[in-house]
N, C-alpha and C positions, 0 to 999 in steps of 0.2 A: 873377385868379381864386389865391386860395388854395389849399395841400395842401388843406385839411381840404376848403374848400368843393366843392371836383373831384370828391372821393370820394362828396359827398351826388349825383352824377350821373351816375357810374361806374358799371359792372359790376364785379365783385366781383375779379375779374382784373386790371382797366384800374386800377382803386385800387391795388391792389396793387403794379405794375407800380408806376403813378406814385408812390407814397408811398417806395418801395426804392430806385428811380431818382435821385430828387431828395435820398435820404438823405446823401450828401456834399457836395452844394452846403452844406446847411444843419447841416455838424455842430458848426459853432460856433452857438451863441444867444445871443452878444452883436451886438449891432447894427452895432458899430464895425468885426466883423473879416471876412475876407474871407477863403474857402478857393479856392484854383484848384490844378485837376487837371492835371498835362500825360502825356501818352500810357498815359491811361486806360486800368484793366485788361488792363494788361502785366507783364511782371515787369519795367520799369523803370517803374512807375509813381511818376510825380515830384507829392509832395501840400507844396503851399507854404499856410502862415498868415501872412496881414496883420495885425495889430493896430494899432488907433488908439487911444491915448488921449483921455480927456474934455478935456484939454489939450495946447495942442503940446509939442514937444518933440525931443529928436533920436532919432535910430532906431539902435537895433540887430540885426545878424543873426546869429541860431545856425545853423550848419551841423552836423547830427549824421548819424553812417551813410556818409558818403565813403568811410571804407572798411567796410566790412560786416563784420567782426568783431570791430569795439569795441563793442558792448553799450552799457559805458557813458555814451559817448557820443549816440546814437541813442535811447536810454533816457532820457535826461535831457529832449533838446531836445524829445521828447515831451511833457513835462510842463508845458511853458511852449505849446504850440499852442491853448489854449485859456481862458488867463489873459486878466483885462480888466485897463485901466491905468487908472490916475487922470491920469497925463503921460505924455507920449513916445511911442513906437510901437518894435514887434517885427518882424522877418518872421523864421520858423522855417520851417527846412526840416529835419524832423526824420530823414526821410532819402534824403538825395541818391542813392542807390547803392542800391536796392531790389535790384536784380538779386541783387548780390553780397552782401545780409542774408541774402537767400531761400537762397542758397547758403553761406553765414557764410565768407566768401572776402575776404579785402583789394582781392582785384579780380578782377574776372572776365577784362576785356581790359585789361589791367595797371591800372596806379595812379593811380584819376581825379583824386586830389589831385596829378596831374603834368602836367594838361592844361591848366592855365591858362594858357600860352605860348601854346597852337596859333590860329592866327586864323581858318582854316576849316576847321567840323565835319565831320568824316569820316565819322562813324559813329552811332550811339545815345547812345553817354558826351558827344563830344563837343558834342550838341545839347543834352544836360542841364547841362554844365558855360558851354556860350552863354545859357540861362535865367540861373542862378546868377550869371554875371556881371554879365546885366542888372537880379538884384536889388541887386548888390553899389553898384551905380550908385544907387541908392535909401536910403543905406545912411551912417551916421556913424559905423560902428564895428564890427567884423567878428571874431566867436570862432568858431572854426573846432576840433569838439570831437572829442576822440581818446583811445585808451588807448597806452600807449607802454611798455616792455619796461624791468625795474629800477625804478631810482630815480635820477633827475639828479644830482650833487654837482658844484660847480666845481673838483673833485681828485680824485681817482683814490683810492678805497678797498675796495673789492674788484671782483669782476667783474659783478657786478648793481647797485652803486654807483659811478657814475665819471662823469665828463665827457659822454660817448656814449649816454648812456644818457637816457630822455626822462620817463619814470615821474615823476609830481606835481612838472609844471614850468611855470610859465607862458612860453612861446616867440614871441620876436617876431625878425623879419629886423635890429633894428637897435637902437642904444640910445637912439637920436634920428634923426630922418632929414629932411631939408626938402623940401616936397612943392611943384615947382613947377605944381602944379593949385592946389592950394590956396592956394598963396604962403603959409604958416605951415611953424616948427618942430613936428615932432608929437615929444613928449618920453616915447616908447616904457615907457621905462626906470622914468622917474617913474610913469607913470600903474600900469603893476604895481606897484609897489612900496606904492602906495597902495590897491591893492585888497586886494593880498596880505598886508596889513597887518592888513586887517580879516577876513580869512580864517582865518588860520592860528590867528588868537587862541581860534579858535572847535575848532579841532582839535588835542588830548590829544596825541597819540600824537606825537613829535618828527620819526619818520622819513616820515609823511606828510604834515607840512607843504611847503607849497608853494617851490619858488625859482625866483628868473626866470630864465632862458635865452635868453642873446642870440646867435643862431644866426652873426650877421655874414653875413647872404646874400650881399650886394653885394661883399664883400672880397675880394681876388684870393687871399688866402690863407685862405680858410673849411672846414670839415669838411663842410659843409651846401650844396653848389653847388645839387644837386640841388633844393634848395627857391625857385629861382629859378623854378622849372613850378609851384609850388603856390598855394591859393587868396590865403594871407594873403600872399604878395610879391606877387601881384596886387593885390590890394586897397591894400598901401600904395604900390607904386611909380608905378600907372598908376592908380589913382582918388585917392589923396591921401588913404585916412583910415585911423589906426590897426587894426592885423589881429595879433590873438594865436592860436595854438594851444593849445589845452586840453588838457593831457596827465594822465588818471589813469595810475597803474600795476596794469598786467596780474596785480601781483603782489600786489594786493587780495585780502583772503578774500576778500568774496563783489562782488556784482553790486551789489546795493544800497548799500553803500558806496562805489565808483565814481560812481554816481548822485548822493547827495547829497554827494558834493565838488567833481562838477562845479554843482550846485545852488550852492552857495557862493560857486564864483565866478560863475555868471549872475549871482547875487544884489548879490555886488561888487560889479559890472561896471556893472549896471542903479542902483545908488547911486552909482558916480562920476559916471554923466552926467548923474544928475538923472530919474529913469525910476521912478515909483513905480507897484508892482507887486503883486499879489495871490498870495502866495507859493503852487504847487501841491502835493500832498503828493505824497509816494513812494509807488506800488503798484506793484507787484514780484510782486500773486500769479504763484502758477507760472499760464500761459494752458490756458483746456479750453474746448472746442467745445461747447455747448448742442445744437444744433440747424443743419442746412442747410433753405433753401428751395428745393426744386426742382420746375423746372415739366419735365414731358415731352410733348412732341410740342406745346407754347403751350396746353397743357389746363391747367385749374386746379391751383396750385401745392400740392404734400404740404409736409409737415415731414418729414425725418428725423432724428433724433437719432444720436449718436454713438453707432456700433456697430452700429445697426442696418443692414437691406439693406432696398435697394428695386429690387425686381425689373423687367425689364422684356423687351418684343418685339423681336427682333430687326427693324434699321430705326429704329426710334424715337430724336430727336433727345430730348439732354438740355441743360437750360441751370439751370446754379448762380443762384439770385435773389436771395439773401441768407445772411451767415453772422450767427450769432448766437452769442457768445461773451462771456467775462467780460471784452476789451477791444474798444474800436470801432475801433482803425488798427491796421495792419502786419500785416493779415488778409491771406491769400492761399487758394485750392482749386485744387489738382491733378488732374484727374481723368489719372491714370495714363497713359503712353503716346498719351496726346492733347492735344493742343493745346500748350500752355506752362507755365511754372512757375504761373501766374498765368490761370484757365479762367472766372473770375467773370462773371457776365453775357454768357457768351456759349452761342451754340444747338453743340453737338456730334453727329455722329451716331456715337454708340456700338457697336460689331462684337462686342467680346468681354466676359467681367465683368473686373471691373477693380476697383481703391479711389480714391473722392474724399480725397486726402489734403489737411486741413487746416492749414497754418500760420501762427502767429504769428510774425514775422520768420523766422528761421530754424528754431524750434522746432516741430516738429508737435504738433498739441493736440490731435486729431481726427480719425477716420474712418469713412466709410459706405463699403460695399460694395455695389459695381454689380452686380447679378448677372440671370439669366435663368428666363424661367419656362421650367421643365421639361415644360412639356404641349407647348411647343413652337409655329412661329408659329401666328400667326389667333387666339389666346386672348390678351384681358385683361391688362396685365401687374398686378401682385398689386404693390399700395404697400403696406408695414408702417409705416405713421403715427398718430403719436398722435393726429392730429385725429377725432374721430368724424365725426355727422352735421354735427355746426356747429362754426365755429371762430373764435373772436375776435382780430383786430390791433390791437391798441392803443399807445398809449404812454405809459410813465410815466413823466415828468421827461425826455420827450424821446428815451426810449428806446424802441424798438421790441422788442413781445413778444408772446408768440401764447400763448393757452389753450384751451382747450375748452369745451362745455357740462359748468356746472355746475361748473366751477374756482374755488377759494378764491384772491382776490386779496388778499397783505398789503399795508397800503398806511402810511405814517404822513401824520397831518393836516396838513397842507401841501404834499403832493405834487399833481404836478399831473398829470391822468389824461385822457387823450383816448380815446375808440373811434375808431378808422381807419376800419374797415369789418367785415363779420362775412363767412365765409365757408362756404356752403351746400352739402352733399354734392349735390343735387337743385333743380331751378328748380323755384321757383312762380307760379302762376298771380298773384298778388298779389305789391306789392312790400311787400317789408319793413318794415317798422319797427322802428329800436334807441332803447330808451328805457332813458337812466340815472333811473332814481327819483332824485328828490331834489332833481334839477336841473332847472332849468327857463333854455332860451337866453332866449325871452321871454316875460317875463311875462304881457304882453298876447295874444299870440298864440302858445299852448304848444303846437306840432305832435307834439309826444311822438318827434320824430325828431332824435336829438344827438349825429349822428357827427361830427367834426372840429371838436366844440368843447373848447378847452384848459380842463380846469374844474380850480381851483382848490380842495381839498377840506377845505379850510381856513375857505374864503369863500363857497361858490359851493353847498354840501351843504344841504338842509334837516334837521332832526331828525327832523321830523315824518311825514319818508314814509321814515323810514327804518325793517328791522325794531325792530319793540317799541320803536319812538322815542325809540332811545337814542342815536343818533346816528354808533355803531358799523360796522352791519351795513346796509351799499343793495346793490341789487339793477340789472344794465344786462337787460333785457328784450326779448328779441328777438319780433316776434309779428305777425300781421296781424289776422285776427277772435282768432287765440288764441294763448298764448304758444306760442311754438317750443324757445324754448330763453332760459337766464337764466348770468349771471356773478355770482360774487357779490365785492362790495367788503368788507372789512375793516378799518376805521381805528383806527389806534393813537395814543394823542398823542407827539408830538417830545419825548425828551428825552436829556441827555448822560451819558454813562455816568462818565468821568472826565476829570480835564484833569491834564496832565504837566506841572508846572513844572521848572525848572536855579536852584536857588541856587550864587551865587557861580562860576558856570558849571563846576560839577565835580558837584556834587549832585543826582540827579534824582529827585525823590518823585513819587506819582502819588494824586489826590484824589477823593473822590466827592462828587457833589452833596450838600450842604448843612455838609461839612467846611469845618474853619479852618487855616490853613496858618498856621504858629506860625515870625514872622521876628525878627530881631536889626537895629536901624538900619543898622549895617554892613553888612549884604549887599546884593547884587544877585539880582534876579528876573524872570525870565524865562520866558514861557510857550512852551513848545516842542509841545507838541499837545492837541487837543477831538476827544474819541471821543464819536461818538453813534449814536443807532440810525435814520442816514441815509445817504445815499451818500456814502464819502467825499472827493467831488470837490464835493459842497455847501460854502457859503461859510457860515462862526458867524464871529458878532460877539463880541467881550465889552466888557461898558459898565460903567462905573463912576461914580456919583456925582460925586466929586472928580476933578476935571479932570485930574488928574497923573498918576491911574491909571487912566483913560481909553483904552484898547487900540485899540478897532475892528476894522476886518476886518484890520488888517497886524499882527494880535498876534505873529507869529513873529519877526517886525524889531526888535521894542523891548524893551532891556533893561533896568529900573526901579533905578537906583543909590538906596535908598532914605534915606540921608542926603541928598541933594540936593534929594527931592522932599519929605520931610517938615518940618512948620515945627522952630520951632526945640527943640531937644532938651527933654525933660520928663522927667518921673517917671512919666508917666502914658502908659500904651501908648496907640499909633494906631491905628486898624483903619478899615477901608473891607470894600465888599463888591464882587464881581465877579457880572454877570449875562451869561448867556450867552444869545446870540439867536442864531436861523434867521428873518432878516429883522427884522418886528416881532412874531417867535414868541418868547416866552421858554421858554426850555427847562431852567432851573437855575439855583442859583446858589454859589459859593463866596466861605468868607469871608476875611479875611487880618488879623492880629492882628499889631503888630509892637511889638515891646520895646525901652525904649530902650537 
């Protein structure tokens, strides 16, 4: 039974708990992906994302957050967890040491990256390392993502720029290594130099360019003998696969810059290995809690927003069912003085007033107060919730959201919309129906019950059933023999706002829909960004009638050398147009004119 089908037969609370409990398992929409969770709902929760390409190829493993105070690594790995691949495979572990990330420490019980030489798991961190070793045995290459102090240089330049600094370096344990297991020479330095040639071409600041850093870990006179206990040394010497530590500098001016540099390295390794990706966007907006869904004594959950108070009675048990924030991963809820650092989806007896602190990784992003009704025991708890008599649980593009009766939901035509269930403040003798006006689940037997259907708002909605028949305003009705409530769906057409390009690797310019990019024949052109009135995670495509200028979904990867792509020089300017699409939806055009 699908989640949607189950909701048609379950009571509201059961439907809500079902959809929330399954949300982690279906976090990746790509059917060729797998999301596995170990130590669920604990401070050591370990999320693993295995992504299989449509065509076979090598497997690259990314480890982030093995040291919890290095956000550049785990935030970069996070961006690859939902990626779809045309060729090859990824194993992504964004937060190998979630407990240390929550506390923003290098390690809680020592350095987890020094535990790969151990053979017998003694504690929870050793168990995590054992899982990582198992994943490595199914990989062809490892990148361990870090932040290092200062800037690596093969010669001494200053206290912050010298051979003992790690920042802006690609670290290996040898130049080349013969693996008895794989019966081959692993040319680590040659591989790294090819990768860094690609990467450093895209970094303008000379100090920020990466250098290869051979730690000579196995040599008797190495300065880095401690690395013999690391993940890269284990992968190289035990499993016989190339492994590298990627170190951005802690001295870089922003976390976003660290993430972008990590992305450059990862993308270059994917190209080196023949793994064909869809490059993710960088989204580092400040984390912000919207609301918590909280159940008290197993009753119907309520929604409590940031900085609101949920009043209880003595003896009440509280369970945090769901966190809604502007991020999907790295979230935890901590009932101060109760449980652990991560109290999500666990029932606790709360004996005194306290706060629920919500964190995204180590950063606090919201807080809810738990108080006690001053009228004393025996009184009903007072819930200060944004829900009125009726609430809607919906999914928009797979993301769970809650709305009140008569709320207006702004959608872009082509968004996928699903009514998961409705919450009623009082029980009704009759079973209610939820009817999305303008949508027919089965034209031959239209029952008017539309919960659980994923609706394509571009194709599945009938304008004649919209308000004023204009195809812009639709209603979701909750009804028995009368209408009990409604949710308003407001559709706007999709469009792209601007396109950003880079000319000759230096000049960055922004163009609005319908504008023309003026170029000269010797120049190069690269699309850097496309912004639309859509979720930033949406995959947009760039189409062109001329095959040489067709970019498809991987437009970030392509640099157009105009002199090589255009016909023989002539006195007549060449021109073409790019069409920006979301699936089969056209969002707009940009024109390009190239002068001789």
